[in-house]
N, C-alpha and C positions, 0 to 999 in steps of 0.2 A: 495661642501660638501652636501651629501644627507640629506634630511629633517629627523628630528627625528620622530620616530613612536609614535603616541599617544596611549591612552588606547584602547584595542581591543573592537570592537562593541559587540562581544559575551559576554564580561563581563558586559557591560551596559544592554544588553537585559536580562541577567540572573538576575541582580538586579531589573530590571524593572518588570519582570514577576514573580519573586519568591514569593513575598508577595501576589499579587493579586490571583495567582493560589492557593496558600495555603489556603487563606481565603475563596475564592469563591468556590473552590472544596470541602473544608472540612465543611464549615458552611452553604453555600447557595445552594448547589446542590439540596438538598431536597426541599428548599423553591422555587427554580426556576421551579422545575417540577410541582408545584401546581398552577403556574400562578396567582399571586395575583391580577393583574389588572382585570382578568376575574371574580374573586370572588367578587370584589367590583361592577363590572357591574351587577352581579346577584342580589346584594342587591338593586340596582337602577332599576331593571327591571320593578317594578310597575310604577315608574315615567316615564320610557321610553315607557311603554305601553300606559300611559295616554297622553303623549305629542307627541309621534311619531307613535307607532304601530296602535293604534285605529284610529287616524285621517288619517293615510295613508290607512288603510283598508276602511275607509269611502270614501276617494278619489277614490279608486279602484271601489267601488260599484257605485258611481255616474258616473265615467267614463264608466263603463260597461253599465249603463243605457243610458248614452248619446251616446255611440257608437251605440247601438241598435236603438235609436231614430234617429240618424243621417243617418244611412243606410236606415231606413224606409222612411225618408224624401227624401233622395237622389234617391231612386228607384221609388217613387210614387209622389214626390213633394206635399205630403199631410202631415198633422200633424205638421204644422209650430208652432202652439201655444204650443204643447207639447214639441217640441224641444227647444223653447225659455225658457219655464219653467224649463226644465231639465238643460239647460246651467246655469241658475241662481243658481240652487241648487249646481251644480258643482263648480261654482265660490265661493259661500259661504263656501263650504267645503274646497276648496283650501286656502281661506283666513284664515280660522280657523286653518288649518294645519300649515301655515306659522307663525301664531301668537304663537302657542304652541311650535313649533320646535325652534323658536327663544329664548325660555327660557332655552333650554338645553345648558349646558356648560361642557367642558371636554369630549366631545365625542371621541371615539376611531378614529384613522386615517381612518380605513375602513369605519366606519359609516359616518364620515365627508365627505369622498370622495363620497360615494353613495348618501348622502343627497344633495351634490352639483350637482351631476348628475341628481337627480330627479328634482331639481329646474330648471336645464337647459331644461329638457324635458317638464316640465309644461309651460315654457316660449314659447314653440312652439304650445301651444293649440290654441291661437288666429289664427295663420296662418292656422292650420288644419280646424278650423271652417269656415274661409273664403273660403277654397276650397270646403267645403260642400255646402256653400251658392251659389257658382258659378255653372258652368255647365260643367266643364271639369274634375271633380274628378271621379276617378274610385272607385267603392265600395271596392275592395280589398285594394286599397291604403289607403282609409279612415280607414278601419279596422286595417291595420298595423300601421297607425299613432297613433291611440288610444292605440294599444297594446304596442308600444314602451314606452309610458308613464307609463302604468301599470307595464311593466317589470322593469322599473327603480325603482318603488316603491318596488317590490319584492326583488330586489338586496339590497335595504336598509334594508329590513326586514331580509334578509340572514345575513347581518353584525351584527344584534342584537343577533343572536342565536349561535355565535361562542363562546361557553362556554366549559370549560375543562371537565366537568362531562359527560362521554360518553353516558350513557343512557338518560340523560336529553337532550343532544345535539341531539340525534337521534329523540326524541319525538318532539323537537322544529323544527328540519328540516323537519320532516314528516308533521307537521301542515302547515308549509310554502308551501310545495309541494302540499298539498291539496288545499291551496288557489290559487296556480298557475293553478291547474287543474280546479278550479271553473272559473277562467278567460278564460281558453281555451273553457270551455262550453259556456261562454258568446260570444266568437268569433264565435263558431259554430252557435249559434242562429242568429247572424248577417248575416252569409253566407246563412242560410236558408231563411232569409227575402229576400235577393238578388235573390236567385234561384226562390222562389215562385213569386216574382214580375215579373221576366222575363218569367217564364213558362218553363224554361229549364236551364241546368247547362253548363257553358263553361268548356273548358279543364283546364284553369288556376284556376277556382274556384274549380273544382273537385280535382286537385292536392293539392291546399291549404287545402281543407277540409280533404282530406286523411291524410295530415300531422298533422292537428289539432286533428283528432280522435286518431291517433297513439300516439301523445304526451299526450293527456288527459288520455288515458287508461294506458300508461306506468307510468305516475305520480301517478295515483290511485293505481296501483299494487305496486309500489315502496314504496309509503307512508304507505299504509296499512300494509306492511311487517314489518315496524319499530314501529308502534303504539302498545301500550299495550292494555289490554282488556278494561279498562275503557274508554279510548279515542277512541278505535276502534269500540266499540259496535254499536254506532249509524250508522257508515258508513257500517258495515256489513249488518245491516238491510236495509240501503238505497240501497246497491248493489242488494239485493234480492227482493227489492220492485218492483211492477208493473211499477211505474213511470220510474225507471232506465231501466228496461228491454225494455219498449216501446221506450225509447229514443235510446237505443242501436240498436234496430231494424231500427229506422229511420236513424241512422248513417250508418248502413250497406246498407240500400236502396240508400242513396245518394252516397255512395262510389261506388256502382255498377252501378250507372246511367250513361249512355253514353251521350256525349255532343250533339249528333245529335237527341236524342229521347226526347219526351215530358215527363212530370212528371207523375208518377203513381197516381192512385186515392187516395192512402194513404198519399200523400203529404199534403193534407188539414189538417191532424192532427199533422204535424211536429211542428208547432209553439206551440201547446198545450202541446205536449210531452216535448218540451224544457222548457216551462214555469213551468210545474209541477216539473221537475227535478231541475230546478234552485231554486225554493222556498225551496225544501227539502235540497238542498246543502247549501244554505245560513244559514238555521237553524242549521244544524249539524256543519258547520264550526265555527260559533260563539260559540257554546258549547265547541268545541275542544280548541279554543284559551283561553277561560276562565279557562278551566281545566288545561291547561299547566301553566298559570300564577300562579295558587295556589300552584304549586309544586316548585317554584323557590326559595323562601326565605329560607326554611330549608336547601336546598342544598348549598346556599351561606354561611350560618352560619358555616356549617361544613368545608368548604374550608378555610374560613378566620381564623378559630381556628388553623388549622394546620400551616397556614402561620405565624401567630403570634408567635408560639412557636419557629420556626426556625429563624424568622426575628430578634427578639430582641437580641439573642445571637450573631449574626453575624454582627450587625450594625457597631460597633466600628472597627472591622477588615476591613470591606469594606471601611469605610471612610479613614482609614490609607492607605489602598492600593491605593485608588484613588489619595490622595495627593502625595504619593511617585511616582506614575506613571506619574502624570502631570508634576512633576519636571523634571524627566529624559526625558519625551517626549518633553518638551519645548527645552531643550538643543540639543537633537538629531535632532529635527525638524528644528531648526535654521541652523544647518550645512547642512542638506539635502536640505533645501530651497535655501541656497546660492549656492550649487552645481547645483540645478535645474535651477536657474536663469542664472548662468554662462553658462551652457550647452545650454540653450534655446537661449541665445544671440549669442553663437557661431554658432549654427545650422541655426537659422532663419535670422540672420543679417550679421554676418561676412562672413561665408562660402557662403551664398546665394548671397551676394553682390559680392564676389570675382568671383564666377562661372559666374554670369551675366556679369561682366566686362571682363572676359577672353573670353567669347563667342562673345562679341562685338569687340574683337580685342585689348583689353587692354594689357599693359605691364606686367612685372613680379610682383608678390605680394609685397605689401609694408610691412614695419616692423609692422605697426599697425594691418594688416591683419594676420600676423604670430605670434602676441603676445600670450603667453600661458595663460591658465586659471589661475585665482587667486581666491581661495576660502579659507576663514578663517575657519579652522577645527582643532579639537583636536583628532578626531577619526582616527585611522590608516587606516581603510578600506575606509573612505571618501577621505583621501589623496591619497590612491592608485587609486581610481576612477578618481581623478583629473589628476594624472599622465597618466592614460590610455587615458583619453580624449585628453590630449595634444599630445600623440602619434597618436591618430586617426586624430587629426587636421593636423599634419604634413603629414600623409599619404594621407589624402583627398586633401590637397593643391597640393601635388606633382601629384596626379592622375588628378586633374582638369587642372593643367598646361600642363601635357602631352597630355591630351585629346584635349585641345584647340589647341596645336601645331599640333596634328594629324589632327584635323578638318581643320585648315587653310592650312596644307600641302595637304590634299586631295582636298580641294577647288582649290588650285593653279594647281594641276595636272589636275583636270577636265577642268579648263579654258585653260591651255596650250594645252592639247590634243584636246579640242573642237576647239580652234582657228586654230590649224594646219589643222584639218579635214575640218573646214569651208573654209579655203583658198583653199585647194585642191578640195573640192567639188564645190566651185565657179568657179574655173578654168575648172573643168570638165563640168559644166553646159554651160560655154561659148563655150567649144569645141563641145559639143553635139549640141548646137544651130547652130553653124557654119556648122556642118555635116548635120543637118536637112535641112538647106537652100540650100545646094549643092547636095542634093539627091532627085531624082525623082522616084525611084523605090518604089512601095508601101510596099513590104515586108521589105526592109531595113529601110524605113521610120517608119514603125510600130515598128520595134525593137528599133530604136533610141528613139522613143517616150517612150517606156517602160523603157529604160535606163535613160532617162530624168526624168521620174516619180520616179524611184528608187533613183536617186541622190537627188531629191527634198526631199524625205522622209528622206534620210540619213542626209541631211542638217538640217532638223527639229530636229532630234535626237541629233545632235551635238549642236544645239542651246539650247536644253533642259539642257545639262550639264552646259552651260554658265549661264543659268537662275538659276539653282540650286545653283550656286556659287555666287549669288547676283550680277552678271555682266550683261551688256546689249549686245545683239547680234550686230555684226558689221554692218549688212545691215540695211538700213532705207530709208525713203522717205522724201523729203523736202515739197512737196505740198500735200493737201488732196487727198484721193483716194476714188472713189465711193464705197459705202458699198457693192454693188453687186460684184465688182471686188475683194474686200477683202474676201468675203465669197467664191467666186470661187477659189481664191488662196488657201484658207484654205482647201477646198475640194480636190484640186489637190494634196495636200500633204498626202492624205489618200490612202491606198492600194486599197480598194474596192470603189473607187470614183464613178464607174458607178451606184452603188446602191443609191447614194445620190442625192436627188432632191432639188435644191435651188429655192424656190419660189421668185417671184419678190419682192425685198425689197423696202422700201421708198426711195425717191430721196434725200438721204443725203450722206455725205462723212465722212470718218474718217481722222482725222488730221494725217499728215505724221509721226510725232513722235510716234504715237500709232498704226500705221498700222501693223508693224511686230508683236507686242505683241498681238493684237486682232486676227490676222490671226493664229498665233501659238496657242492661247487659243482655238479658235473655232476648229482648226484641231485636237487638243487633244480630245475634247469632241466628235467630229464627229467620230474619230477613235474608241473611246470606244463604241459608238452607233453601229458601224458596227461589232465590235468584239463580242459584247454580244447580238446579235440578229440573227435570222436564216438567212442563206445566200440568201434565195429566197425573203426576205422582203426588203422593202426600208426604207430609213431614210430621213425624211423631215426636211428641214431647212427653217423656215419662220421668218419674222421680222415685227414688228409693232412699230409705234411711240407712246410713252407715255409722260406723263407730265414732266418726268425727263430725257428723252433721247429716246433711241431705245432699245427694248427688242428682242433678237434673241432666238428662241426656236428650239432646236434640239431634235427631237422625233424619238425614235426607236420602234420596235414592238417585243421586246424580252420577257424574263420571268420576268423582274422587280427584285426588291430587297425587303427583309423584312423591315418593318418600322424601327426597331431598327438599322439595318445596314445603312439605308438611312439617319436617323438622325445623325449617327456617321459621315458619309461622309459630310453632310452639315455642321456639326460642324468643321470639318477639313478645309473646304473651307472658313469658316468665320474667323477662328482663325489664319490662315497662319502658320501651324505647321512647326517646324524646321525639315529639311530633315533627315530622319533616314535611315542609310545604310542597316539596317536589314529589311526594308520594300520597297525593290526595285520593288516589284510588284505593288506598289502604285505610281510609278514614275510620271505618268501623272497627278495624283491628286495633288502632290506637285507642279508640274510645273504650273498647272492651278491656284492654290491658290497664288503662287508668282506673276504671271502675273496680276491676278485680283487685288491684293493689290497694285501693282505698278501703275496701271492705274485708280484705283478707281472703278473697275467693280465689280458688285455683281453677283455671280454664285450660283444657287440653283438647286438641283435635286428634282424631284417630280414624282409621278406616272403618267403614260400615260393612256389615255382611251383605248388604244389598248393592254394594258397589260405590256408594257415595261416601259421605263423611258423617262422623258422629262427634258432636261437640259436647264434652263432659264438663259440667259446671259443678264444682264441689263447694257447697255453701257451708261455712263453718258453724259450729254450734253457738258461737258468740253472737251471731245475728239472728238466731232462731229462738222461738218461744214454743214451749211444749203444748200449749193450749190455744186453740183458735180464738180470735176475738173479732169484734165488729170493726170494720174499717172506719177510722175517724180522721177525715182529711183536714 
């Protein structure tokens, strides 16, 4: 009997949203557009200025002075007393800021985030000072270090001026931009100190200075375009003043200065020009900040009056909407949460475990693995989703079973074909060996050697299919085999073996049970080295003893691989990926990873000094014997 349908979810959503939409759209649309929270923040602006804005501005001033003093000390190792005094002033200013900022409660998320970021940057001040006191700090790095702290303070100030009144916002943002321009001026003065101390300007300093000049002028232009007449007047006078014009000329002279030339005669006045403009800028900026603060309270009162008219009438409707919405949300949420938990358990536990067991060769699915989802729900759509999940589960299980059978079938086919080929190739090698012993004509003997080599390569490819099927090749050795013989056997299975040079390895042997796998692994890597390097180059195979065994390095002189692709290949070699029929071009990689995992060998690819690749094969001591022995096949 099919399950009875519950109440449609559309009806629940209609009831859920009807009252909130009616109340919020009809009564609170106007109030929401006025942004009440910002209005309250405007009333608190005087307190924010006292506890945050003014102390932060004082921190900026002291950091700007300390930055200049630090650069002067760094370039001349003079003025230590002045630097120490300035650091003490900065520390007192930071302590005062932390004390006042701790009094603020109910900061907006933006301000709280930016205040936390400023605390984090201030925490780096001691480390920056230690670099200045040392001998390895670059002046530009010191300037940037102080600048990051000042930038964090400006981001906090930006969060304070996010007010809804557009003209007021433009004025506040413009004042903040002028403060940033003042800090850029401070950075320029620091660079000028570095340049004068050295007697020339480097390329990096010139590029940094050019960026500072462009930023400062852009900030000035942008800020002045938004200021009204009362706030803008002092800045217009400043821009037209001789102090500003003289510093602009100094900026242009430094920007046009080549790194290889000495400084012009006018360089002696650059610090004076900067100091004159700095004094005037500090005065005008302080006046602009105070003028802006005096405008805030009237604007805040107007905003809150509008909000109060709309807010009182809609309060009861909003409360009723919230209570009704929470009731229906709880019921619907419980049903959806049950569906989510059941679907998660199906996908991450039951199906995942079934697929893993089937890949490992397990039997048919158990009744527990095929059990349908059970979710307590009254909503028709949720019940339909449960039914759909159950259908998906049946389809997924059938697909997993079919795929497991297909994989096992393909594996058996690989093994059967490889075993047959291996037997025939072994017989062929015996026949060729007999023909080589009974032949004395050089031409025929050379052809027989070529056939012997081709057959050996064919045997390795047949063994690769067996290895990919998690089976062991049929051939093996009982006694240890010298490492030199193993490496030579591996090279003999490569088409371009004349290009491979095996350097004398250490006097160790490979245990008989690992000889076939080690030779096959090395042959795959050597073949890759010959395939992906120019035919006129050689491939070197060298071995060294390590504390954990022996490392065999196979180095080619090809074009190499990008770092991303090299990391991907190394990850495949370490993780022993499952063989994917769609990636047959990576057959050798799968074979190497299987053999390495079987014998506890670590294989890693790296860049070669010659531009190609170096494959490093770490043979563990567990498969090595300290004394050579005769090979006993």
